[in-house]
C-alpha positions as CSV (number, residue, x, y, z in Angstrom):
1,L,-18.5,-4.0,3.7
2,C,-21.5,-2.7,0.5
3,D,-18.6,-0.4,-0.5
4,M,-15.7,-1.9,-0.9
5,N,-14.2,-4.2,-3.9
6,L,-13.6,-8.2,-3.4
7,Y,-10.1,-7.2,-2.7
8,Q,-10.6,-4.8,0.1
9,V,-13.3,-7.5,1.9
10,L,-11.2,-10.2,1.7
11,G,-8.2,-7.9,3.2
12,F,-10.5,-6.6,5.6
13,L,-12.1,-10.0,7.1
14,F,-9.1,-12.5,6.9
15,L,-5.6,-9.8,7.2
16,L,-6.6,-7.2,9.6
17,P,-7.0,-9.0,12.7
18,V,-3.2,-10.1,11.5
19,C,-2.3,-6.5,10.8
20,M,-3.6,-4.0,12.9
21,G,-1.6,-2.4,15.5
22,Q,1.7,-3.6,13.3
23,H,3.8,-0.6,12.9
24,R,6.3,-1.2,11.0
25,S,9.0,0.9,10.0
26,S,10.4,1.0,6.2
27,D,13.2,-1.1,7.0
28,E,10.9,-4.4,8.0
29,K,9.1,-3.8,4.8
30,N,9.6,-5.0,1.6
31,P,9.8,-2.8,-1.4
32,A,7.1,-5.0,-3.0
33,V,4.4,-3.2,-0.9
34,C,5.2,-0.1,-2.8
35,Y,3.3,-1.5,-6.0
36,A,0.9,-3.3,-3.9
37,P,-2.9,-2.0,-3.6
38,R,-3.1,0.5,-0.6
39,P,-4.9,-0.9,2.7
40,A,-8.2,-0.6,3.3
41,S,-8.9,2.1,5.7
42,Y,-11.4,1.8,8.4
43,C,-10.8,4.7,11.0
44,Y,-12.7,6.1,13.8
45,E,-12.9,9.5,14.9
46,G,-10.1,11.0,16.5
47,G,-7.8,8.0,15.4
48,V,-7.0,9.4,12.2
49,F,-3.3,11.1,11.3
50,P,-1.3,12.0,8.0
51,V,0.2,8.8,6.0
52,F,2.0,8.7,3.2
53,Y,1.6,5.8,-0.1
54,F,3.8,5.3,-3.3
55,D,1.9,6.0,-6.0
56,P,3.5,4.1,-9.4
57,G,1.9,6.2,-11.8
58,S,3.6,9.4,-10.6
59,N,6.5,7.8,-9.1
60,S,6.5,9.6,-5.9
61,C,5.4,9.2,-2.7
62,L,2.3,11.2,-2.0
63,M,0.2,12.3,1.5
64,E,-3.4,11.3,2.4
65,E,-4.6,13.7,5.1
66,L,-7.3,10.6,6.4
67,G,-5.3,7.5,7.3
68,C,-5.2,5.5,10.0
69,T,-2.9,2.6,9.3
70,L,0.9,1.8,8.9
71,Y,0.9,-1.1,7.4
72,G,1.2,-2.4,3.5
73,N,2.0,0.9,1.2
74,N,1.0,3.1,3.9
75,F,4.3,4.7,5.6
76,K,4.4,7.4,8.2
77,S,6.7,9.5,6.3
78,K,7.6,10.5,3.3
79,E,11.0,9.8,3.9
80,D,10.1,6.3,4.9
81,C,8.2,6.1,1.5
82,E,11.0,7.5,-0.4
83,A,13.7,5.5,1.3
84,L,12.1,2.1,0.8
85,C,10.3,2.8,-2.9
86,L,12.7,5.2,-4.6
87,R,15.7,3.7,-3.9
88,E,17.9,2.0,-6.9
89,H,17.4,-1.5,-6.2
90,A,13.7,-1.0,-5.4
91,Q,12.4,-3.3,-8.9
92,P,9.3,-2.0,-10.8
93,Q,5.5,-4.3,-10.7
94,P,5.9,-6.5,-13.7
95,N,3.1,-5.8,-16.1
96,V,1.3,-9.3,-15.7
97,M,-1.5,-8.4,-17.3
98,N,0.2,-6.4,-20.4
99,W,-1.7,-7.1,-23.9
100,H,1.4,-8.9,-25.3
101,N,1.3,-11.5,-23.0
102,F,-2.4,-13.0,-24.3
103,W,-1.5,-15.8,-26.3
104,Y,-4.2,-17.3,-29.2
105,F,-4.7,-20.5,-30.2
């Protein structure tokens, strides 16, 4: 746990028991997962496989060789990733931390 940030720790402690084992197809996912931080993977030897994830910076689906989860921003194939994240009605993530949003009084 020492190498993880707070988001990963909270996800690990509270969401991992709920999400582990839920292998959802892209039809069941919300396009918002395309812009979510990638879930931390806690893989055991022999339980890893290639996964694909959407990278908003390059607007493309990339492969990670040693994944072990298929929930959140992880997909079993490039086609599943592209079908959900590159379709026309997938909305870009709002930039909530843009410097234009800060108001000074």
